[in-house]
C-alpha positions as semicolon CSV with decimal commas, in nm:
position;residue;x (nm);y (nm);z (nm)
1;M;0,975;-3,315;4,199
2;R;1,304;-3,497;4,219
3;D;1,291;-3,874;4,262
4;T;1,662;-3,897;4,350
5;P;1,707;-3,875;4,729
6;R;1,905;-3,571;4,833
7;S;2,200;-3,620;5,067
8;Q;2,126;-3,477;5,412
9;G;2,475;-3,472;5,559
10;S;2,848;-3,496;5,495
11;A;3,042;-3,812;5,430
12;G;3,167;-3,823;5,789
13;E;2,826;-3,825;5,951
14;S;2,683;-4,146;6,087
15;R;2,329;-4,227;5,977
16;P;2,104;-4,497;6,114
17;G;2,080;-4,651;5,768
18;P;2,070;-4,580;5,397
19;P;1,778;-4,375;5,270
20;Q;1,484;-4,586;5,171
21;L;1,268;-4,524;4,866
22;R;0,894;-4,554;4,879
23;P;0,742;-4,842;4,684
24;G;0,659;-4,765;4,323
25;R;0,925;-4,496;4,292
26;A;1,249;-4,524;4,097
27;L;1,570;-4,333;4,075
28;A;1,569;-4,066;3,808
29;H;1,926;-4,151;3,701
30;T;1,976;-4,523;3,734
31;H;2,307;-4,519;3,549
32;G;2,456;-4,207;3,703
33;A;2,730;-4,399;3,877
34;S;2,841;-4,561;3,557
35;G;2,911;-4,224;3,400
36;S;2,661;-4,244;3,117
37;G;2,463;-3,944;3,238
38;S;2,154;-4,050;3,043
39;P;1,826;-3,985;3,224
40;H;1,575;-4,273;3,243
41;R;1,218;-4,315;3,359
42;S;1,080;-4,601;3,562
43;D;0,795;-4,660;3,313
44;G;1,028;-4,701;3,015
45;R;0,916;-4,380;2,843
46;S;1,168;-4,139;2,702
47;P;1,226;-3,818;2,899
48;Q;1,035;-3,509;2,792
49;T;1,345;-3,315;2,684
50;P;1,618;-3,569;2,602
51;R;1,958;-3,419;2,555
52;G;2,010;-3,593;2,224
53;A;1,695;-3,439;2,078
54;R;1,778;-3,080;2,168
55;R;1,882;-2,844;1,894
56;S;2,221;-2,697;1,954
57;G;2,256;-2,325;1,987
58;P;2,506;-2,103;1,809
59;F;2,861;-2,237;1,794
60;G;2,741;-2,582;1,900
61;R;2,649;-2,484;2,255
62;P;2,353;-2,661;2,413
63;G;2,019;-2,488;2,400
64;T;1,768;-2,390;2,138
65;T;1,808;-2,152;1,851
66;P;1,555;-1,876;1,787
67;P;1,299;-1,941;1,512
68;V;1,409;-1,832;1,166
69;P;1,218;-1,822;0,837
70;G;1,205;-2,165;0,682
71;R;1,281;-2,260;0,326
72;P;0,917;-2,240;0,206
73;T;0,891;-1,880;0,327
74;F;1,225;-1,792;0,168
75;F;1,110;-1,950;-0,158
76;L;0,775;-1,772;-0,164
77;L;0,911;-1,427;-0,080
78;L;1,236;-1,420;-0,277
79;V;1,293;-1,698;-0,525
80;L;0,941;-1,728;-0,666
81;P;0,893;-1,352;-0,728
82;A;1,235;-1,333;-0,892
83;V;1,146;-1,620;-1,124
84;L;0,808;-1,464;-1,210
85;F;0,975;-1,133;-1,283
86;G;1,215;-1,305;-1,520
87;L;0,933;-1,493;-1,693
88;T;0,720;-1,184;-1,747
89;T;1,020;-0,993;-1,879
90;W;1,094;-1,276;-2,122
91;Q;0,731;-1,275;-2,243
92;V;0,746;-0,903;-2,312
93;V;1,077;-0,925;-2,498
94;A;0,970;-1,230;-2,700
95;D;0,615;-1,100;-2,761
96;G;0,485;-1,423;-2,607
97;P;0,128;-1,547;-2,575
98;L;0,096;-1,399;-2,227
99;L;0,077;-1,053;-2,384
100;R;-0,250;-1,141;-2,562
101;L;-0,407;-1,235;-2,231
102;D;-0,266;-0,918;-2,083
103;A;-0,434;-0,710;-2,354
104;R;-0,772;-0,876;-2,292
105;V;-0,753;-0,809;-1,919
106;S;-0,657;-0,447;-1,987
107;R;-0,955;-0,393;-2,216
108;A;-1,186;-0,533;-1,948
109;L;-1,050;-0,315;-1,667
110;A;-0,940;0,010;-1,830
111;E;-1,191;0,293;-1,798
112;P;-1,040;0,638;-1,742
113;D;-1,200;0,817;-1,448
114;R;-1,107;1,057;-1,172
115;A;-1,071;0,784;-0,908
116;G;-0,817;0,596;-1,116
117;E;-0,622;0,917;-1,170
118;L;-0,603;0,990;-0,798
119;L;-0,511;0,635;-0,704
120;S;-0,233;0,620;-0,961
121;D;-0,079;0,933;-0,810
122;L;-0,013;0,739;-0,488
123;G;0,280;0,576;-0,664
124;G;0,445;0,903;-0,757
125;V;0,778;0,996;-0,606
126;A;0,629;1,318;-0,468
127;V;0,381;1,118;-0,256
128;A;0,544;0,785;-0,172
129;V;0,899;0,895;-0,093
130;P;0,801;1,158;0,170
131;V;0,593;0,890;0,347
132;L;0,899;0,666;0,361
133;A;1,117;0,955;0,479
134;L;0,879;1,032;0,767
135;A;0,867;0,667;0,874
136;A;1,246;0,640;0,856
137;A;1,294;0,955;1,063
138;Y;1,048;0,837;1,327
139;A;1,205;0,491;1,352
140;A;1,556;0,637;1,371
141;R;1,454;0,879;1,646
142;R;1,295;0,601;1,851
143;A;1,596;0,375;1,804
144;R;1,837;0,653;1,900
145;S;1,642;0,724;2,218
146;T;1,707;0,368;2,332
147;G;2,083;0,414;2,297
148;A;2,112;0,115;2,066
149;A;2,424;0,090;1,854
150;G;2,361;0,119;1,482
151;W;2,026;0,292;1,535
152;W;2,065;0,460;1,196
153;R;2,111;0,141;0,990
154;P;1,743;0,058;0,912
155;A;1,673;0,413;0,796
156;V;1,983;0,426;0,577
157;A;1,905;0,084;0,433
158;A;1,555;0,204;0,349
159;G;1,698;0,499;0,157
160;L;1,938;0,276;-0,033
161;L;1,656;0,037;-0,117
162;M;1,449;0,321;-0,254
163;A;1,742;0,429;-0,470
164;L;1,761;0,078;-0,614
165;V;1,415;0,107;-0,767
166;P;1,505;0,342;-1,056
167;A;1,844;0,174;-1,090
168;I;1,663;-0,151;-1,174
169;V;1,344;-0,027;-1,341
170;V;1,502;0,213;-1,591
171;P;1,737;-0,042;-1,754
172;V;1,455;-0,298;-1,777
173;K;1,233;-0,038;-1,944
174;E;1,502;0,027;-2,201
175;L;1,557;-0,346;-2,255
176;T;1,192;-0,436;-2,309
177;D;1,087;-0,114;-2,487
178;R;0,722;-0,205;-2,446
179;P;0,458;0,029;-2,590
180;G;0,178;0,164;-2,376
181;T;-0,195;0,094;-2,385
182;P;-0,425;0,259;-2,643
183;L;-0,531;0,507;-2,374
184;V;-0,192;0,680;-2,355
185;P;0,005;0,869;-2,621
186;P;0,228;0,649;-2,839
187;A;0,548;0,581;-2,652
188;T;0,758;0,293;-2,523
189;G;0,921;0,194;-2,198
190;Y;0,615;0,098;-1,993
191;F;0,743;-0,232;-1,854
192;P;0,771;-0,262;-1,558
193;S;0,556;-0,003;-1,383
194;G;0,778;0,247;-1,204
195;H;0,486;0,386;-1,003
196;T;0,394;0,040;-0,874
197;A;0,753;-0,043;-0,781
198;T;0,789;0,291;-0,604
199;A;0,468;0,235;-0,408
200;A;0,558;-0,123;-0,313
201;V;0,905;-0,036;-0,185
202;A;0,816;0,297;-0,021
203;Y;0,499;0,189;0,162
204;G;0,627;-0,162;0,234
205;T;0,954;-0,037;0,383
206;A;0,770;0,231;0,581
207;A;0,555;-0,039;0,742
208;L;0,861;-0,252;0,819
209;L;1,029;0,046;0,986
210;L;0,727;0,117;1,205
211;L;0,640;-0,239;1,310
212;P;0,906;-0,271;1,585
213;W;0,772;0,045;1,752
214;L;0,406;-0,057;1,753
215;P;0,351;-0,253;2,076
216;R;-0,002;-0,372;2,006
217;R;-0,072;-0,644;1,752
218;R;-0,374;-0,456;1,627
219;D;-0,160;-0,155;1,541
220;R;0,092;-0,370;1,357
221;R;-0,183;-0,533;1,156
222;T;-0,329;-0,195;1,076
223;A;0,006;-0,061;0,952
224;T;0,055;-0,367;0,733
225;A;-0,299;-0,344;0,595
226;V;-0,260;0,027;0,516
227;A;0,064;-0,033;0,328
228;A;-0,093;-0,316;0,129
229;A;-0,401;-0,105;0,052
230;L;-0,186;0,180;-0,077
231;V;0,006;-0,053;-0,309
232;L;-0,310;-0,223;-0,435
233;G;-0,483;0,112;-0,482
234;T;-0,192;0,244;-0,684
235;S;-0,190;-0,069;-0,900
236;Y;-0,563;-0,057;-0,964
237;G;-0,550;0,312;-1,051
238;L;-0,271;0,261;-1,304
239;V;-0,457;-0,019;-1,482
240;R;-0,796;0,154;-1,455
241;R;-0,663;0,478;-1,597
242;G;-0,484;0,288;-1,874
243;Y;-0,140;0,411;-1,777
244;H;-0,004;0,054;-1,761
245;W;-0,081;-0,296;-1,873
246;P;-0,168;-0,541;-1,593
247;L;0,152;-0,732;-1,666
248;D;0,355;-0,416;-1,600
249;V;0,201;-0,398;-1,254
250;L;0,247;-0,768;-1,184
251;A;0,617;-0,749;-1,267
252;S;0,660;-0,457;-1,028
253;W;0,486;-0,654;-0,751
254;C;0,745;-0,927;-0,800
255;L;1,030;-0,677;-0,797
256;G;0,895;-0,515;-0,482
257;A;0,865;-0,852;-0,306
258;V;1,227;-0,934;-0,386
259;L;1,357;-0,598;-0,266
260;L;1,154;-0,601;0,056
261;T;1,267;-0,956;0,137
262;L;1,629;-0,856;0,083
263;Y;1,574;-0,557;0,311
264;V;1,440;-0,779;0,589
265;L;1,725;-1,027;0,549
266;C;1,995;-0,758;0,548
267;T;1,862;-0,557;0,841
268;G;1,797;-0,871;1,044
269;R;2,150;-0,992;0,979
270;A;2,296;-0,654;1,074
271;A;2,094;-0,652;1,398
272;A;2,219;-1,001;1,487
273;V;2,580;-0,901;1,424
274;S;2,532;-0,586;1,634
275;R;2,392;-0,785;1,926
276;S;2,679;-1,032;1,905
277;S;2,933;-0,748;1,904
278;R;2,772;-0,589;2,210
279;R;2,789;-0,917;2,398
280;R;3,157;-0,960;2,314
281;S;3,241;-0,601;2,410
282;A;3,059;-0,645;2,740
283;G;3,294;-0,931;2,827
284;T;3,031;-1,195;2,883
285;P;3,209;-1,482;3,058
286;S;3,226;-1,802;2,862
287;S;3,047;-2,108;2,990
288;R;3,379;-2,291;2,983
289;N;3,538;-2,063;3,244
290;G;3,430;-2,274;3,540
291;P;3,621;-2,378;3,852
292;S;3,925;-2,591;3,775
């Protein structure tokens, strides 16, 4: 309710007297006539939404900005995995003490069996990439049906992200030249795990493509859980079968986290730019174009 009395007539009307306030009530704007424009309360408390405490919107306009990932989230999903990937790579190149721990963990977990063989196949290109392609096609078709501009961008970005995996993994394999476990034929180039990186990027990006088109929270959680289970299953199968050291898998987790975070940042930025362009092309009137 407004405490300021509302004018009931024009300036030329005669009234029996000035409006009277009830006892215990105060004007909402006691300094309005002085031009300060600062709201006040009769009990001395600050207003619930003071103008000075509001966060400015884009371009300095009043309002609130939409929530964005904070620095801790950015650090955990991008910076920290990148640092861990660099540290594990350095340990492999320098034959550091972490490799001895890695060998002990491998001896405790490795036990070739049929289940490990099947799970490790989930990270193969023949399995993971078609799953990503189906998710990209579905998301692109849904986006196109809405008539949104740039409906193809998330699908194309997913394909480019998948192409980055071998472009990064192969040179690192050649740089580290790490030999395999005793359960595989003598060879080198096992760090990082290409199957794990393929699974992380393919299944993770597929889930990200599908999430906007799953209206129910339960469905979104299910899609995320399935993608995580496929990546973890692939990782366990590779270590269980002895195809990779645990450190190979850990490094690929870090690489996958970095690539997926970059995908989210790039596609989110592209979507924001597209929305801004649509608003400008629609000729949205500026808030400054008021009556003179």
